[in-house]
MARMAR-943984 format. One line per 2 residues: number of its first residue (from 1); for each residue x, y, z of N, C-alpha, C. Coordinates in pm, 1 decimal, decimal comma. Example, Ala and Ser with C-alpha at 12.3 -4.5 7.8 and 13.67 -1.06 7.14 Angstrom:
REM residues 2
1) 1319,0/-569,0/780,0/1230,0/-450,0/780,0/1320,0/-330,0/780,0 | 1285,0/-225,0/708,0/1367,0/-106,0/714,0/1290,0/3,0/787,0
//
This chain:
REM residues 288
1) 82,4/-120,7/0,0/0,0/0,0/0,0/86,3/126,4/0,0 | 191,8/126,7/83,3/281,4/242,0/89,0/350,0/264,1/-44,1
3) 391,3/151,0/-107,3/459,4/160,2/-235,9/366,2/219,0/-341,3 | 237,4/177,1/-338,8/139,1/228,5/-434,7/116,8/378,4/-415,3
5) 104,3/421,2/-288,2/84,5/563,2/-259,2/205,3/645,7/-302,1 | 324,2/591,3/-276,9/447,0/661,4/-316,8/454,6/674,3/-467,8
7) 418,8/565,6/-540,3/421,5/568,1/-686,0/321,3/669,2/-740,4 | 201,4/672,0/-680,8/98,1/766,6/-724,8/144,0/910,2/-703,4
9) 205,8/936,1/-588,0/253,9/1071,3/-558,4/365,2/1111,3/-654,8 | 458,0/1019,3/-679,6/567,8/1046,2/-773,3/513,8/1074,2/-913,0
11) 419,9/989,2/-957,7/360,2/1008,3/-1089,4/288,0/1142,5/-1098,7 | 217,8/1178,9/-991,7/143,5/1304,8/-991,8/237,5/1424,1/-1004,0
13) 350,9/1418,0/-934,2/449,4/1526,8/-942,0/502,6/1538,2/-1085,1 | 536,5/1424,6/-1146,8/585,7/1424,9/-1284,6/477,2/1477,3/-1379,9
15) 352,2/1433,3/-1358,0/242,5/1477,9/-1444,4/219,3/1628,2/-1432,5 | 222,8/1678,9/-1309,4/200,0/1821,9/-1288,4/312,5/1905,5/-1348,3
17) 436,1/1859,9/-1330,0/550,1/1932,9/-1386,7/545,3/1931,6/-1538,8 | 520,2/1812,8/-1595,0/511,7/1801,5/-1740,2/396,4/1881,3/-1798,0
19) 280,8/1876,3/-1731,6/163,8/1950,2/-1778,9/184,9/2101,0/-1769,5 | 254,2/2143,1/-1665,2/285,9/2286,0/-1649,8/369,8/2334,2/-1768,2
21) 470,3/2256,0/-1806,1/555,1/2292,4/-1919,8/474,6/2294,7/-2049,9 | 388,2/2196,2/-2068,2/305,7/2191,5/-2190,0/211,2/2311,2/-2196,5
23) 155,0/2348,9/-2080,1/64,1/2463,3/-2076,9/137,2/2592,7/-2111,3 | 259,4/2607,4/-2061,1/339,6/2725,7/-2093,8/368,2/2729,7/-2243,7
25) 401,5/2613,8/-2301,0/433,8/2607,8/-2443,8/312,7/2643,4/-2530,1 | 198,7/2583,0/-2498,4/80,4/2603,8/-2582,1/15,3/2739,6/-2557,5
27) -8,1/2773,1/-2429,5/-75,2/2899,7/-2399,8/15,0/3022,0/-2416,1 | 144,9/3003,0/-2392,3/235,7/3116,9/-2398,8/297,8/3140,3/-2534,6
29) 313,7/3032,3/-2614,5/384,9/3046,8/-2741,6/300,3/3012,8/-2864,5 | 216,6/2908,8/-2855,8/143,3/2864,6/-2974,4/13,2/2941,1/-2996,8
31) -67,8/2951,1/-2894,7/-199,7/3014,0/-2911,5/-192,6/3160,9/-2955,6 | -98,7/3241,9/-2904,0/-93,4/3381,7/-2950,9/-71,5/3394,7/-3101,4
33) -4,2/3294,7/-3161,9/22,6/3298,7/-3305,9/-72,8/3209,2/-3385,0 | -166,7/3144,1/-3314,1/-259,2/3048,7/-3375,1/-184,7/2935,5/-3445,6
35) -86,5/2878,5/-3373,0/-16,6/2759,8/-3420,8/-83,6/2636,1/-3362,1 | -48,3/2522,2/-3416,8/-104,7/2395,1/-3371,7/-0,5/2310,8/-3300,4
37) -49,0/2215,8/-3223,8/33,6/2106,5/-3175,3/-23,4/1978,7/-3235,1 | 36,2/1865,1/-3204,4/-13,8/1740,7/-3261,2/-120,1/1676,4/-3173,5
39) -175,8/1565,0/-3220,7/-266,1/1484,6/-3140,8/-396,6/1552,8/-3104,3 | -452,5/1509,2/-2989,5/-581,0/1561,5/-2944,1/-572,4/1709,7/-2906,9
41) -457,2/1751,5/-2859,1/-440,5/1893,9/-2827,8/-450,1/1976,3/-2955,6 | -393,2/1922,9/-3064,4/-401,9/1991,9/-3193,1/-544,7/1998,3/-3243,7
43) -617,8/1887,0/-3229,1/-758,4/1885,0/-3270,3/-839,6/1984,2/-3187,5 | -807,7/1990,7/-3057,1/-877,4/2085,2/-2968,9/-848,0/2229,4/-3008,6
45) -724,1/2256,5/-3050,1/-687,5/2392,0/-3091,1/-761,3/2434,6/-3218,0 | -778,9/2340,8/-3310,9/-852,1/2373,4/-3434,0/-993,2/2418,8/-3400,0
47) -1058,2/2341,7/-3311,1/-1194,7/2376,4/-3268,5/-1194,3/2509,7/-3194,0 | -1094,9/2527,5/-3108,0/-1086,8/2649,3/-3027,0/-1067,5/2773,4/-3113,8
49) -982,8/2764,2/-3214,9/-958,3/2879,6/-3301,1/-1083,6/2919,5/-3380,8 | -1171,4/2820,4/-3407,8/-1291,8/2849,5/-3485,4/-1407,7/2896,4/-3397,8
51) -1419,4/2834,7/-3280,5/-1527,6/2870,2/-3188,0/-1468,1/2886,1/-3049,0 | -1441,9/3008,5/-3009,6/-1371,3/3034,2/-2884,4/-1464,2/3049,1/-2764,3
53) -1583,5/2992,3/-2773,7/-1676,8/3002,2/-2663,6/-1640,7/2910,7/-2547,0 | -1574,2/2797,5/-2577,1/-1538,2/2701,0/-2472,9/-1390,7/2719,5/-2437,7
55) -1356,3/2730,7/-2308,1/-1214,7/2741,4/-2268,4/-1134,8/2623,9/-2322,0 | -1012,4/2650,7/-2363,8/-930,7/2547,0/-2426,6/-910,4/2426,1/-2334,3
57) -886,8/2449,3/-2204,7/-865,6/2338,5/-2111,5/-985,2/2245,7/-2104,1 | -1104,6/2304,4/-2100,4/-1228,2/2224,6/-2096,4/-1246,7/2150,0/-2227,7
59) -1220,6/2217,9/-2336,7/-1234,4/2157,8/-2469,4/-1141,3/2038,1/-2485,0 | -1017,1/2051,7/-2438,1/-920,9/1942,0/-2445,9/-970,3/1819,7/-2367,7
61) -1027,4/1843,9/-2252,0/-1079,3/1734,8/-2169,0/-1194,8/1663,8/-2239,3 | -1286,7/1740,8/-2297,2/-1404,1/1683,0/-2363,0/-1365,5/1601,4/-2486,1
63) -1269,8/1649,4/-2563,3/-1226,8/1579,5/-2684,6/-1166,7/1443,2/-2651,9 | -1103,0/1432,8/-2534,2/-1037,5/1307,4/-2496,8/-1132,3/1201,9/-2439,9
65) -1249,1/1243,1/-2393,3/-1340,0/1149,4/-2325,0/-1377,6/1027,1/-2410,8 | -1419,6/1043,5/-2538,4/-1457,8/924,9/-2617,1/-1345,2/822,5/-2630,5
67) -1223,1/870,0/-2648,6/-1110,1/778,0/-2663,8/-1083,8/703,5/-2533,0 | -1097,8/772,5/-2421,6/-1074,4/708,4/-2293,0/-1182,5/605,1/-2261,6
69) -1305,2/631,2/-2301,5/-1411,6/532,6/-2283,0/-1382,6/405,6/-2362,6 | -1331,0/425,1/-2485,1/-1291,8/310,8/-2567,1/-1174,7/236,1/-2503,6
71) -1075,9/311,3/-2458,2/-958,4/250,6/-2397,8/-987,2/178,2/-2268,8 | -1089,1/222,8/-2195,2/-1122,9/160,2/-2066,7/-1160,0/13,4/-2084,8
73) -1225,5/-18,8/-2197,0/-1270,4/-156,2/-2220,5/-1167,7/-240,0/-2295,8 | -1066,8/-174,4/-2353,8/-970,6/-248,0/-2436,1/-833,4/-257,1/-2371,3
75) -788,6/-148,2/-2311,0/-655,3/-143,3/-2250,2/-669,6/-166,8/-2099,9 | -557,3/-186,6/-2031,3/-558,9/-211,9/-1887,9/-626,7/-101,1/-1808,8
77) -704,2/-140,1/-1708,7/-780,7/-44,2/-1629,5/-689,5/54,5/-1555,7 | -582,3/3,0/-1495,2/-490,8/89,0/-1419,5/-429,5/194,8/-1510,8
79) -388,5/152,6/-1629,9/-328,4/245,4/-1725,5/-425,5/356,3/-1764,3 | -551,3/319,5/-1789,8/-651,7/417,9/-1829,8/-680,8/515,4/-1716,0
81) -691,1/464,0/-1593,3/-719,8/551,6/-1479,2/-605,9/649,8/-1454,7 | -481,6/601,1/-1465,7/-366,0/690,9/-1451,5/-365,1/793,8/-1564,8
83) -397,2/748,8/-1685,4/-398,5/839,5/-1800,3/-510,5/943,2/-1786,6 | -624,9/899,9/-1734,5/-736,0/993,4/-1711,2/-694,8/1098,9/-1609,2
85) -622,3/1057,9/-1507,3/-571,9/1151,1/-1406,8/-474,9/1250,3/-1471,9 | -390,1/1198,9/-1561,9/-293,6/1284,9/-1631,9/-365,7/1387,3/-1719,4
87) -470,3/1343,9/-1789,6/-546,0/1435,3/-1875,8/-618,7/1539,8/-1792,1 | -670,4/1499,4/-1675,9/-737,7/1593,9/-1586,8/-640,7/1702,0/-1539,7
89) -518,9/1660,5/-1502,7/-415,8/1757,0/-1462,3/-377,9/1845,0/-1580,5 | -361,8/1781,6/-1696,7/-326,8/1853,3/-1819,8/-429,5/1962,9/-1849,2
91) -557,8/1925,1/-1844,5/-666,3/2019,8/-1874,8/-669,9/2133,9/-1774,3 | -646,2/2101,6/-1646,8/-646,1/2204,8/-1542,9/-533,6/2305,0/-1566,1
93) -416,6/2254,2/-1602,0/-303,3/2342,9/-1630,2/-334,0/2432,8/-1750,5 | -397,5/2376,1/-1853,3/-434,0/2455,6/-1970,5/-531,0/2568,0/-1933,4
95) -613,5/2543,8/-1831,7/-714,9/2641,5/-1792,5/-659,4/2753,3/-1705,0 | -555,6/2722,3/-1626,0/-509,4/2819,5/-1526,1/-367,6/2873,4/-1549,3
97) -287,2/2803,1/-1626,6/-152,6/2853,2/-1657,5/-160,9/2929,6/-1788,6 | -171,9/3061,4/-1777,7/-193,5/3146,0/-1895,8/-87,9/3257,2/-1900,6
99) 36,6/3220,3/-1926,6/142,9/3321,9/-1927,6/131,9/3414,5/-2048,0 | 169,9/3537,7/-2027,9/173,1/3635,8/-2137,6/318,9/3650,1/-2181,2
101) 352,0/3588,0/-2294,3/489,2/3589,0/-2344,8/487,7/3653,9/-2482,5 | 543,7/3769,4/-2492,4/540,9/3844,3/-2617,9/670,0/3822,7/-2696,3
103) 663,7/3731,2/-2791,5/776,7/3704,9/-2881,4/724,8/3719,9/-3024,7 | 752,5/3830,4/-3088,6/700,6/3853,0/-3223,7/760,2/3759,1/-3329,0
105) 880,1/3706,3/-3302,0/945,3/3615,2/-3396,6/871,7/3481,2/-3395,4 | 798,4/3452,8/-3501,3/713,9/3333,1/-3505,9/795,2/3203,7/-3507,2
107) 905,8/3202,8/-3581,4/988,8/3082,0/-3587,0/1048,5/3051,4/-3450,4 | 1097,2/3154,6/-3382,0/1154,0/3136,0/-3248,4/1048,1/3083,0/-3152,3
109) 926,0/3132,8/-3164,1/817,4/3085,9/-3078,9/790,8/2936,5/-3099,8 | 789,1/2894,5/-3225,6/764,3/2753,6/-3256,5/875,7/2664,4/-3201,9
111) 1001,1/2709,1/-3215,9/1114,8/2630,0/-3170,0/1118,8/2619,7/-3017,8 | 1101,0/2733,1/-2950,2/1104,9/2733,7/-2803,7/989,3/2651,2/-2747,7
113) 871,5/2665,8/-2807,5/755,7/2587,9/-2763,1/782,2/2438,2/-2778,9 | 848,3/2400,1/-2887,3/880,5/2258,8/-2910,1/972,3/2203,0/-2803,5
115) 1071,6/2283,5/-2763,6/1165,4/2239,9/-2659,2/1093,4/2223,6/-2525,0 | 1011,1/2323,2/-2490,0/941,1/2320,4/-2361,0/839,5/2206,9/-2357,1
117) 758,5/2197,3/-2460,8/654,2/2095,1/-2465,4/713,4/1954,5/-2472,0 | 819,5/1936,5/-2551,6/883,0/1804,7/-2562,3/935,5/1756,4/-2429,1
119) 993,1/1848,2/-2351,6/1041,5/1813,6/-2217,4/925,2/1773,8/-2127,2 | 815,8/1849,7/-2135,4/699,4/1820,2/-2052,4/637,7/1684,8/-2083,3
121) 621,2/1654,3/-2211,5/563,0/1526,0/-2251,7/653,3/1410,3/-2208,8 | 785,0/1428,1/-2221,3/879,2/1323,4/-2180,8/865,4/1290,7/-2032,4
123) 844,6/1392,4/-1950,0/826,2/1369,8/-1805,8/699,4/1289,3/-1778,7 | 592,9/1322,1/-1850,6/466,9/1249,4/-1831,0/479,6/1104,9/-1877,9
125) 555,1/1082,0/-1982,9/572,7/946,0/-2035,1/651,8/856,2/-1940,7 | 716,7/913,9/-1840,3/789,4/833,5/-1741,5/699,6/794,6/-1624,6
127) 568,7/811,9/-1639,5/474,0/774,5/-1534,8/394,7/651,9/-1578,5 | 293,9/615,8/-1500,3/209,8/499,7/-1531,4/94,2/533,7/-1625,5
129) 89,7/656,1/-1674,1/-17,1/694,1/-1764,8/32,8/780,7/-1877,9 | -59,3/826,0/-1961,8/-26,6/916,2/-2072,0/-119,8/1035,8/-2066,4
131) -84,6/1140,0/-2140,4/-156,8/1265,9/-2124,2/-253,8/1296,3/-2237,1 | -284,8/1199,6/-2324,0/-375,2/1232,0/-2432,7/-433,3/1109,9/-2501,1
133) -544,9/1133,4/-2570,5/-613,4/1025,3/-2638,7/-536,0/965,9/-2754,5 | -447,7/1044,9/-2815,6/-367,8/992,5/-2926,8/-284,9/872,7/-2881,6
135) -225,9/884,3/-2762,8/-144,4/775,3/-2710,0/-229,7/651,5/-2682,6 | -355,0/672,2/-2639,3/-445,1/559,5/-2614,8/-473,0/485,8/-2745,6
137) -499,6/562,9/-2851,7/-520,9/502,5/-2983,4/-396,9/425,9/-3027,8 | -279,3/484,7/-3003,1/-153,6/420,5/-3041,1/-135,8/287,4/-2969,3
139) -168,3/285,9/-2840,1/-154,1/164,3/-2760,3/-250,5/56,3/-2809,0 | -374,4/96,0/-2841,4/-473,2/-1,3/-2889,6/-427,5/-64,8/-3021,0
141) -381,7/18,5/-3114,1/-335,1/-33,8/-3243,1/-210,8/-119,1/-3227,1 | -123,0/-79,2/-3133,8/-2,5/-158,0/-3109,3/-36,3/-292,7/-3047,2
143) -135,4/-292,9/-2959,8/-172,6/-415,1/-2889,1/-233,0/-519,4/-2982,7 | -317,3/-475,6/-3077,2/-388,1/-569,3/-3162,9/-324,2/-589,2/-3300,4
145) -254,3/-485,7/-3350,2/-199,8/-494,5/-3485,9/-49,7/-471,4/-3491,7 | 15,0/-458,0/-3375,0/160,2/-438,8/-3365,3/208,6/-316,3/-3443,1
147) 123,1/-215,2/-3453,8/161,9/-91,0/-3519,8/247,3/-9,5/-3422,7 | 363,4/34,0/-3468,2/453,1/110,8/-3382,7/385,8/238,0/-3333,1
149) 407,7/270,0/-3205,3/343,8/387,4/-3145,1/380,9/516,2/-3217,3 | 507,5/527,3/-3259,0/552,0/648,7/-3326,7/484,2/665,0/-3462,8
151) 454,0/551,4/-3530,0/386,8/556,6/-3659,9/245,0/610,5/-3643,2 | 175,1/561,2/-3540,7/38,9/608,8/-3515,3/37,7/757,2/-3481,7
153) 130,8/798,9/-3397,0/138,8/940,5/-3361,2/163,5/1027,3/-3484,1 | 251,1/979,2/-3572,2/282,9/1054,4/-3692,8/159,5/1066,7/-3783,0
155) 83,4/957,1/-3795,6/-36,4/959,9/-3879,2/-142,4/1052,3/-3821,5 | -162,2/1046,6/-3689,6/-260,5/1134,3/-3626,0/-219,9/1280,2/-3642,9
157) -91,3/1308,6/-3624,2/-42,8/1446,3/-3642,0/-64,2/1493,8/-3785,0 | -41,7/1402,4/-3881,1/-60,9/1438,3/-4022,2/-207,2/1470,8/-4050,0
159) -297,6/1392,7/-3990,0/-441,4/1416,3/-4008,9/-481,2/1551,4/-3949,6 | -427,7/1581,5/-3830,3/-458,9/1709,4/-3764,8/-410,6/1826,6/-3850,0
161) -287,6/1816,2/-3899,1/-231,4/1924,4/-3980,7/-309,8/1939,8/-4110,6 | -347,1/1826,5/-4171,2/-424,6/1831,6/-4295,1/-560,3/1897,5/-4272,3
163) -625,0/1861,0/-4162,5/-755,2/1921,4/-4130,3/-740,9/2071,1/-4104,9 | -632,2/2109,3/-4038,6/-610,2/2250,6/-4006,5/-586,2/2334,3/-4131,2
165) -538,0/2271,6/-4238,3/-508,6/2345,7/-4360,8/-634,4/2407,1/-4422,7 | -753,0/2355,7/-4382,2/-878,3/2411,6/-4433,6/-922,9/2533,7/-4352,9
167) -859,9/2555,7/-4237,6/-905,6/2663,1/-4149,0/-799,5/2769,4/-4119,6 | -672,3/2730,6/-4126,2/-565,0/2822,5/-4087,7/-478,7/2859,2/-4208,0
169) -412,0/2973,9/-4203,4/-320,3/3013,2/-4311,8/-209,0/2909,9/-4328,8 | -162,5/2894,2/-4451,8/-59,1/2795,1/-4481,7/68,4/2823,1/-4401,9
171) 99,2/2950,4/-4378,8/218,1/2987,9/-4301,9/209,9/2931,3/-4159,6 | 91,2/2937,0/-4100,0/72,0/2882,9/-3965,7/92,3/2731,9/-3962,8
173) 50,2/2666,7/-4069,9/67,7/2521,2/-4078,7/216,2/2485,4/-4081,8 | 293,4/2563,5/-4156,8/437,3/2537,0/-4165,3/505,4/2557,0/-4030,4
175) 471,8/2665,7/-3961,9/530,3/2689,8/-3829,8/486,2/2581,9/-3730,0 | 363,4/2536,6/-3743,6/314,3/2429,3/-3657,4/392,8/2300,5/-3681,3
177) 427,6/2275,7/-3807,6/507,2/2157,1/-3840,5/645,7/2165,1/-3777,6 | 702,1/2286,2/-3776,5/831,3/2306,3/-3711,3/820,1/2272,6/-3562,8
179) 713,0/2319,3/-3500,1/691,5/2288,4/-3357,8/679,2/2138,7/-3335,3 | 597,8/2071,0/-3416,4/573,2/1927,5/-3397,7/702,1/1847,4/-3410,8
181) 785,7/1884,3/-3509,4/913,5/1814,2/-3528,7/1006,7/1838,7/-3410,5 | 1017,8/1963,9/-3367,5/1103,9/1996,8/-3253,4/1053,5/1928,4/-3126,3
183) 923,5/1927,6/-3107,5/862,7/1863,4/-2991,3/898,9/1714,7/-2985,8 | 889,1/1647,2/-3100,9/919,1/1503,5/-3106,3/1066,2/1476,1/-3078,8
185) 1154,3/1558,5/-3135,1/1298,1/1538,5/-3116,0/1337,3/1556,0/-2969,4 | 1288,5/1662,9/-2908,4/1322,0/1689,6/-2767,7/1260,7/1583,3/-2676,8
187) 1137,7/1544,3/-2705,3/1070,9/1441,6/-2625,0/1150,9/1311,7/-2625,6 | 1196,2/1268,4/-2742,9/1275,7/1145,8/-2752,9/1408,1/1158,4/-2679,9
189) 1473,6/1273,9/-2695,0/1603,9/1294,9/-2631,3/1592,3/1293,6/-2479,5 | 1493,4/1365,5/-2426,7/1476,0/1372,4/-2281,1/1431,7/1238,1/-2226,4
191) 1339,7/1172,6/-2296,0/1289,1/1042,7/-2250,2/1400,2/939,3/-2243,5 | 1485,1/936,3/-2347,1/1597,1/842,4/-2347,6/1700,2/878,7/-2241,9
193) 1718,0/1008,5/-2219,9/1812,9/1051,7/-2117,6/1770,4/1009,1/-1978,6 | 1638,6/1018,6/-1951,0/1586,9/978,6/-1820,3/1594,5/827,7/-1799,9
195) 1593,4/753,0/-1910,6/1591,3/606,8/-1900,9/1725,1/543,0/-1937,4 | 1829,4/623,0/-1943,3/1956,9/574,0/-1994,1/2015,1/461,7/-1907,8
197) 2060,0/355,3/-1973,1/2127,4/243,6/-1907,8/2253,7/210,5/-1986,6 | 2352,4/154,7/-1918,4/2475,8/114,6/-1985,5/2513,8/-27,6/-1945,9
199) 2578,9/-95,0/-2038,1/2629,0/-229,9/-2011,6/2778,7/-219,7/-1983,8 | 2821,9/-284,5/-1877,0/2963,2/-280,0/-1837,8/3017,3/-422,5/-1830,5
201) 3130,7/-445,6/-1896,1/3199,0/-575,1/-1890,3/3337,4/-554,6/-1829,7 | 3373,4/-641,0/-1735,5/3503,3/-631,4/-1667,3/3576,9/-764,0/-1679,6
203) 3699,8/-758,3/-1731,0/3785,5/-877,0/-1739,9/3903,3/-854,2/-1646,8 | 3914,3/-939,7/-1545,1/4019,9/-921,7/-1445,3/4051,3/-1054,0/-1376,7
205) 4179,2/-1074,2/-1342,1/4218,5/-1193,4/-1267,2/4170,5/-1184,0/-1122,4 | 4136,5/-1063,5/-1079,4/4086,5/-1044,4/-943,4/3934,6/-1027,6/-943,8
207) 3869,5/-1101,3/-1031,0/3726,0/-1086,1/-1049,1/3645,7/-1119,3/-923,7 | 3696,1/-1215,6/-843,9/3623,8/-1252,6/-722,0/3615,1/-1135,7/-624,2
209) 3725,7/-1062,3/-607,5/3726,0/-947,9/-516,4/3634,4/-836,6/-568,2 | 3641,8/-813,3/-698,0/3557,5/-709,5/-758,2/3410,1/-747,0/-745,1
211) 3378,4/-871,6/-774,0/3240,9/-920,2/-764,6/3187,5/-906,3/-622,4 | 3269,4/-940,0/-525,6/3227,4/-933,6/-385,4/3192,4/-790,5/-344,2
213) 3275,3/-695,4/-383,0/3249,9/-555,4/-346,9/3124,2/-503,0/-417,0 | 3109,0/-534,9/-545,8/2992,9/-487,2/-620,7/2862,5/-542,2/-563,7
215) 2862,5/-672,3/-533,3/2740,2/-735,0/-483,4/2711,2/-700,9/-337,1 | 2814,6/-709,5/-253,9/2792,1/-696,1/-109,6/2783,0/-550,6/-65,4
217) 2873,4/-466,3/-111,8/2877,4/-328,3/-64,8/2789,7/-233,4/-147,1 | 2794,1/-248,9/-278,6/2724,4/-153,4/-365,7/2588,4/-202,0/-416,4
219) 2556,9/-328,0/-389,2/2428,8/-385,1/-431,9/2406,5/-371,7/-581,8 | 2511,7/-389,7/-657,4/2503,1/-385,0/-803,6/2502,6/-527,8/-856,5
221) 2392,3/-567,3/-918,9/2380,9/-703,1/-971,5/2480,8/-729,1/-1082,6 | 2543,9/-844,3/-1076,5/2647,2/-878,0/-1174,6/2631,1/-1022,7/-1220,2
223) 2650,4/-1045,1/-1349,2/2642,0/-1178,8/-1406,9/2781,3/-1225,9/-1446,7 | 2808,7/-1354,6/-1425,0/2937,1/-1413,0/-1465,2/2920,1/-1482,4/-1599,6
225) 2999,8/-1440,5/-1696,7/2998,7/-1502,2/-1828,5/3124,0/-1586,1/-1845,9 | 3105,8/-1708,7/-1887,6/3221,0/-1796,4/-1910,3/3299,7/-1747,6/-2031,2
227) 3432,8/-1739,7/-2017,9/3517,1/-1691,2/-2127,7/3652,8/-1759,9/-2123,0 | 3714,9/-1767,2/-2239,2/3846,4/-1829,7/-2251,2/3935,1/-1741,6/-2337,8
229) 4053,1/-1709,3/-2288,3/4144,8/-1624,9/-2363,3/4186,9/-1688,3/-2493,5 | 4176,5/-1614,1/-2603,6/4213,5/-1669,8/-2733,9/4362,3/-1693,8/-2746,7
231) 4444,4/-1615,2/-2679,4/4589,4/-1630,0/-2690,2/4645,5/-1713,9/-2576,0 | 4605,8/-1680,9/-2452,8/4661,1/-1751,6/-2337,0/4594,1/-1886,3/-2313,2
233) 4467,8/-1897,5/-2354,7/4394,9/-2022,0/-2331,7/4341,8/-2034,3/-2189,2 | 4368,6/-1936,8/-2104,5/4322,0/-1941,6/-1966,1/4173,6/-1906,7/-1958,5
235) 4105,1/-1971,0/-1865,3/3961,7/-1948,3/-1848,8/3936,9/-1857,9/-1728,2 | 3878,4/-1743,6/-1755,9/3843,5/-1648,0/-1650,4/3703,7/-1593,8/-1682,4
237) 3615,8/-1586,8/-1582,9/3482,0/-1532,2/-1609,0/3486,6/-1381,6/-1635,2 | 3390,3/-1334,0/-1711,6/3374,7/-1191,2/-1736,9/3259,1/-1140,5/-1650,9
239) 3279,9/-1029,0/-1581,6/3173,5/-967,3/-1503,9/3089,9/-879,8/-1597,2 | 2960,6/-903,0/-1597,9/2872,0/-830,2/-1688,6/2757,2/-770,6/-1608,7
241) 2730,8/-642,3/-1629,1/2625,2/-576,6/-1553,4/2558,3/-466,7/-1634,8 | 2426,1/-455,0/-1620,1/2349,2/-344,5/-1678,2/2319,6/-247,1/-1564,2
243) 2362,1/-122,8/-1578,5/2348,7/-26,6/-1468,8/2298,9/108,1/-1519,4 | 2253,9/190,6/-1426,4/2219,8/328,4/-1457,6/2348,8/406,9/-1478,7
245) 2339,1/517,2/-1548,2/2459,0/591,7/-1588,8/2547,8/629,2/-1470,9 | 2487,1/671,4/-1359,1/2568,3/717,3/-1246,0/2642,8/603,6/-1177,3
247) 2602,7/476,8/-1206,0/2668,9/362,3/-1143,3/2793,8/317,9/-1218,8 | 2809,9/368,6/-1340,6/2927,6/331,2/-1419,8/3055,8/373,9/-1349,4
249) 3056,4/494,9/-1297,0/3176,3/544,7/-1228,5/3207,2/462,6/-1103,6 | 3103,3/409,8/-1038,6/3124,2/325,1/-919,7/3198,3/198,1/-958,2
251) 3153,1/132,4/-1065,4/3218,4/9,4/-1111,9/3361,7/38,3/-1156,5 | 3379,2/148,3/-1228,7/3512,9/183,3/-1277,0/3609,2/208,2/-1159,8
253) 3563,2/281,4/-1060,6/3648,1/314,5/-945,9/3686,8/189,6/-867,4 | 3588,3/104,5/-838,8/3614,6/-17,9/-762,6/3708,9/-110,1/-838,4
255) 3684,3/-125,5/-967,9/3765,5/-217,5/-1048,6/3910,3/-170,8/-1057,9 | 3932,1/-44,7/-1090,0/4069,2/5,1/-1104,8/4143,7/9,4/-971,4
257) 4068,4/24,0/-860,7/4132,6/23,8/-728,8/4181,9/-116,2/-693,4 | 4101,8/-217,3/-724,2/4138,8/-355,0/-692,4/4239,0/-410,3/-792,8
259) 4217,5/-378,0/-920,3/4306,4/-430,4/-1025,1/4328,4/-322,6/-1132,1 | 4436,1/-245,3/-1120,8/4465,2/-139,9/-1219,6/4482,0/-193,9/-1362,1
261) 4513,7/-323,1/-1373,7/4535,4/-382,1/-1505,9/4407,8/-440,4/-1565,9 | 4295,7/-422,8/-1499,8/4169,6/-480,0/-1548,0/4128,2/-419,1/-1681,5
263) 4054,6/-496,3/-1757,8/4003,2/-453,3/-1888,4/3854,3/-422,6/-1872,5 | 3814,9/-297,8/-1896,9/3676,8/-254,8/-1876,1/3616,3/-208,4/-2008,1
265) 3496,8/-259,6/-2039,0/3425,5/-219,5/-2160,1/3291,1/-159,5/-2117,8 | 3261,6/-38,0/-2165,3/3135,9/30,6/-2133,5/3060,0/53,2/-2263,8
267) 2936,4/3,8/-2269,2/2858,7/8,7/-2393,3/2722,8/74,1/-2371,1 | 2673,6/139,8/-2475,5/2539,5/197,0/-2471,4/2436,3/85,9/-2490,8
269) 2317,9/102,0/-2430,2/2209,3/5,5/-2448,3/2083,5/80,1/-2493,0 | 1984,0/5,7/-2539,2/1858,3/68,7/-2580,2/1747,5/24,3/-2484,5
271) 1670,0/-74,7/-2522,4/1559,6/-118,7/-2437,7/1603,4/-229,4/-2343,7 | 1581,7/-208,9/-2214,7/1612,9/-308,4/-2112,4/1482,6/-342,4/-2041,2
273) 1440,5/-467,3/-2049,5/1315,5/-510,4/-1988,9/1345,8/-590,7/-1863,2 | 1317,2/-529,6/-1748,4/1343,2/-594,0/-1619,7/1275,3/-511,6/-1511,0
275) 1227,9/-575,6/-1406,9/1155,7/-506,2/-1301,6/1243,3/-407,8/-1224,6 | 1371,2/-443,8/-1202,9/1456,1/-361,3/-1117,4/1540,8/-261,4/-1194,8
277) 1605,0/-304,7/-1302,5/1697,7/-217,2/-1373,8/1646,3/-179,6/-1512,6 | 1527,2/-229,7/-1550,8/1473,8/-202,0/-1683,8/1447,9/-53,3/-1705,9
279) 1448,4/-13,0/-1832,2/1426,2/128,7/-1864,1/1298,4/151,2/-1943,9 | 1209,3/52,1/-1947,0/1081,5/69,7/-2013,7/994,6/167,7/-1934,1
281) 912,9/250,2/-2001,6/822,0/339,4/-1928,8/729,8/257,6/-1839,3 | 697,6/306,5/-1719,3/611,9/230,2/-1627,1/480,1/187,3/-1688,3
283) 421,1/271,8/-1774,6/290,5/239,3/-1830,4/296,0/117,3/-1921,6 | 411,7/89,0/-1981,3/422,5/-24,1/-2073,5/405,5/-157,2/-2002,5
285) 445,0/-162,7/-1875,8/437,9/-288,4/-1800,8/295,1/-331,8/-1775,7 | 199,7/-240,4/-1787,1/61,6/-272,6/-1754,0/-18,3/-325,4/-1871,8
287) 38,1/-319,1/-1992,1/-44,7/-340,7/-2110,6/-51,3/-485,0/-2157,3 | 54,3/-564,1/-2130,2/57,8/-695,7/-2191,8/78,8/-803,2/-2087,4
//
């Protein structure tokens, strides 16, 4: 129970921070120039620019409801409830975070908004939910038809931009495209940075001492790989570990202190699926 409450609180902090950044990007940089964003927020903006009777935050919430009702019966219940909470926070931020940022340079506005919004979305993606109906559609298609999430997002964004071309000046569409591209690039960079893991291999004759310190003192899980020297023919195990970026220096320091002649290999990794050291977004664990 304590772990669940802690996770909910952590997720809420990430959602609020991410939503705050998205609200600043959209309300402070995009709306003054009548630019678009992608997904359901973009669809909401198209409606808002044409009929400004409904507050944008409320409109965003209403547009997402049908998709969430569909997702409730198809996707995991916990994921949908967390995502609904994220959308509620998102909508509230859109309604109350209304900064007045006067930047006449339209290109600069699109670029800065992309950086801010991409960072915000990346923070939300590190929680147990998502902040929009587009992601729910992506998850449903991925679950049943193995369609990549990024492909679905790209198609939805293309549909939104195409629809907007009937209502907004072509120049606005181009600037909106600049924002969407920048948003995606920053989101991927920040998301990968938050989830970064590295693989470390250590070859040393003093492997037992190194292994003991890593396991007993530093609580760093290590696997022994059987290996045989191609030249010497001697058999010595290789220490192999997947760690977070800040733990690499710990392994390096311990290894070089015990055996200055040790051979250390540090490699980049991509997707690591594991309960303790995995770097998959929390929401992904609930879907399959």
